[in-house]
PLY file of the C-alpha trace (Angstrom):
ply
format ascii 1.0
element vertex 72
property float x
property float y
property float z
element edge 71
property int vertex1
property int vertex2
end_header
-193.71 9.86 71.74
-195.62 10.58 68.52
-196.95 13.91 69.79
-193.51 15.50 70.07
-192.01 14.14 66.83
-193.12 17.09 64.68
-194.17 20.12 66.72
-194.02 22.55 63.79
-194.00 21.87 60.06
-192.82 24.44 57.49
-194.47 23.89 54.10
-192.96 25.82 51.16
-195.34 26.02 48.21
-195.04 27.36 44.66
-198.33 25.87 43.39
-196.56 23.20 41.34
-197.93 19.63 41.47
-194.98 18.56 43.66
-195.53 21.31 46.19
-199.26 20.61 46.28
-198.52 16.98 47.14
-196.02 18.11 49.78
-198.75 20.31 51.26
-201.15 17.36 51.46
-198.50 15.20 53.12
-197.68 17.99 55.59
-201.36 18.29 56.53
-201.51 14.54 57.13
-198.44 14.76 59.36
-199.92 17.75 61.18
-203.11 15.83 61.93
-201.26 12.68 62.93
-198.77 14.40 65.23
-201.05 17.27 66.31
-198.54 19.71 64.82
-198.70 23.35 63.94
-197.97 24.10 60.27
-196.77 27.23 58.53
-197.22 27.82 54.82
-194.43 29.66 52.99
-194.80 31.15 49.51
-192.13 33.46 48.11
-192.69 35.58 45.03
-189.87 37.24 43.08
-190.99 40.82 42.52
-187.65 42.17 41.25
-188.87 42.25 37.63
-192.05 44.19 38.40
-192.34 47.90 37.55
-193.51 49.19 40.95
-192.18 46.85 43.62
-194.09 48.14 46.65
-197.55 48.14 45.07
-196.79 44.93 43.19
-195.76 43.12 46.37
-199.20 43.73 47.83
-200.85 42.55 44.60
-198.71 39.40 44.43
-199.43 38.61 48.08
-203.19 38.92 47.51
-203.04 36.85 44.32
-200.98 34.11 46.01
-203.50 33.86 48.82
-206.41 33.70 46.36
-204.71 30.93 44.33
-204.08 28.97 47.54
-207.70 29.32 48.65
-209.03 28.18 45.28
-206.68 25.19 45.00
-207.27 23.92 48.50
-210.83 25.14 49.10
-209.82 27.08 52.20
0 1
1 2
2 3
3 4
4 5
5 6
6 7
7 8
8 9
9 10
10 11
11 12
12 13
13 14
14 15
15 16
16 17
17 18
18 19
19 20
20 21
21 22
22 23
23 24
24 25
25 26
26 27
27 28
28 29
29 30
30 31
31 32
32 33
33 34
34 35
35 36
36 37
37 38
38 39
39 40
40 41
41 42
42 43
43 44
44 45
45 46
46 47
47 48
48 49
49 50
50 51
51 52
52 53
53 54
54 55
55 56
56 57
57 58
58 59
59 60
60 61
61 62
62 63
63 64
64 65
65 66
66 67
67 68
68 69
69 70
70 71
């Protein structure tokens, strides 16, 4: 059955051209198979001066970049 082939799709993204294409393919699969999808973006904050405050800033920036790139 097509509906149960992909129930959940994990989509890692780093905003590179390859990951953007993978995101588009994942959305196509999600529509085709009526799947739930989860976007994963990991930022390395170990080199930042104030990790706790910087983590919040990186998270907000990542979300803004995603929204701009994909018009969400």
